[in-house]
Structures are given as structure tokens and as C-alpha cells.
N, C-alpha and C positions, 0 to 999 in steps of 0.2 A: 694206334689201331683204329681201323675204320669202324665206326659205330653204325647205328641205325639210320636208315633213310628217314630224313625229317621233313622233306617237302618236295613238291613238284609243281611247276607253274608253266603256263603257256601264255604267249602274248605276241607282241610285234614290235618291230623297230618303229619308233615314232618320229625320230629325227636323226639326221646325219649332216655333218659339215666337215669341210676340210680345214685343218689348222696348219700353221707353219710348223715345220719340224725344227728340232734343235740343231740340225745339220742341213744346210741348204739343199743337199741332194735327196732329202727325204721329206715326206709329209706325214702328218698325223691325221687320223680320222676321229671325230667325236661322234659317238653313237649313244642314243637314248632309247631305252626300252620301257615298256609298260606291260606288266604281266599279272596274271591272277591264277590262283590255284589254292593249294592247301599247304600249311606248315603246322606240324604237330597235330594234324587232323582238323585244323580250324581254317576257314576261308581266309585268304590273305591276298594282298596286292603288293607288288614290288615295282618301284619306279627307280631307275638308276641310269647313270651316265658313265661311260667309260671311254678312254682314249686308246687308240690302237695305232701301232706303227711296226714296220718291219725291222726287227732288231738284228737278226742275222739272215742271210739269204734263205728264204722259204719259211721263216718263223715269224709269226705275229706275236707281239707282246701287248698286253692290255692292262690298264689299271683304272679303277673307278670307285665310285661311291654311290650310295642310294639310301632309300628308306623302305622298310617293310612295315606294313600295317595290317592288323588282323581285324576280322569282323567283331571280335569281342573287345575291341578298344585298345589293344596293345600295339606298341610300336617299337621299332629298333632301327638304328642306322647301321650301315655296313660300309666297310672299306676293303678292297681286295685287289688281287692281280692274277693274271693267268696267261697262258700261251695257247696258240693255235697254229696250224700250218696254213700256208697260203692256199686259197681255194678260188674258184671262179665266181665272179659276180659278188653278191652280198653274202655268200655262204661262208660260214665259220663254224669251227668246232672247238670252242675254248674249254680247257680244263683249268680250274681255278681254285684258289683258296681265299676265304674271306673271314674277317673278324667282325663280330657284331657288338654293338653297345645297346643293351636293352635296360629297361627299368629293373629295380631290385626284386620286384614281385610280378606275378602274372605268368601267362602262358609262354612268353618269350624269354623269361629271365634265364633259363638254362643255356641260352645261346651265349651268355657272358662267360661260360666256363669251358667252351670248346672252340677249336678252330673248325670252320666249316669248309668242306671241299665239295666240288661239284663239276657238273657238265653243263655248258651253255651252248646250245646249237642254234644256228640261224640258217634258214633255208634261202633259196634265191628270191623268194617273195617277201623276205623280211619277217617271216614268222619265227618265233622263238620257242624253245623248250628248255627249261632249266630244272635240273634235279640236284638236290643237295643232301649231303650226309654229314653227320658229326664225326669229327676225328678226335678221339679221346687220347 
């Protein structure tokens, strides 16, 4: 069941590079983002890198990892994957799920007990907006 909205962040793509694909007919893109906003009402920063490739015609698949840090000194690492449809330029509209690993106490510890689902949108200028919800 979709639970409460737990965070929203905005930021930008800070790096992109082309990687060799697993099949010579395809390439992968590596994308790094730096975002800030709020998680559980606390100021936070998310830095992550994901790789993207076209899995079936018109569908992008991405998987990645990153770190979330809050202004109250908490931190968590995440691993996730998602899909988007092909779009022009840098644009993407990923729908994803991620699992967090946080410390046993503190403001982020409840992330250990839920799968997080979200939306990660990138515009043509590389600006990002990410919204996350808990899935109980």
C-alpha cells in the first residue's frame, strides 16, 4: 500500500558519460545527480549515480546507488531501479523503487522498514525533481 509522501528534492545532473553496452548494438549512459530538499521534514541532500540503457524499444531502464544525508547528521545509502520512456534530449521521467540502509536510530531509521517508490523527472536543461513515498 502506498504510504505517506516522505520527501521531495530538486537539483541537477552534474555528470554524464557514455559507457559500453553489454551488447555491441547498444550503449549505456551513466548519470550523476546532486539534489537537495526535505526528507521527513528535515533538510537533506541526495547524491547518486545511475546507469541507463534502452531495454526494449522505447523503454529506458536504469539502476543506481547513492547516499542521502540530512542536516541533523543522519545518513543512508540507497540502491534502486526504475523505468522511463524515451524522450528528446536529456528529458526523462523515471518511476522507480529503492531500498535504503540507514543506521538503527535517528530520523532516517524508518527507511529500513519500507520500500520507497518515487518519481524522478529530468528536464532538457538537466534540472531534476524527485518525489518519494513509502510503500508499506
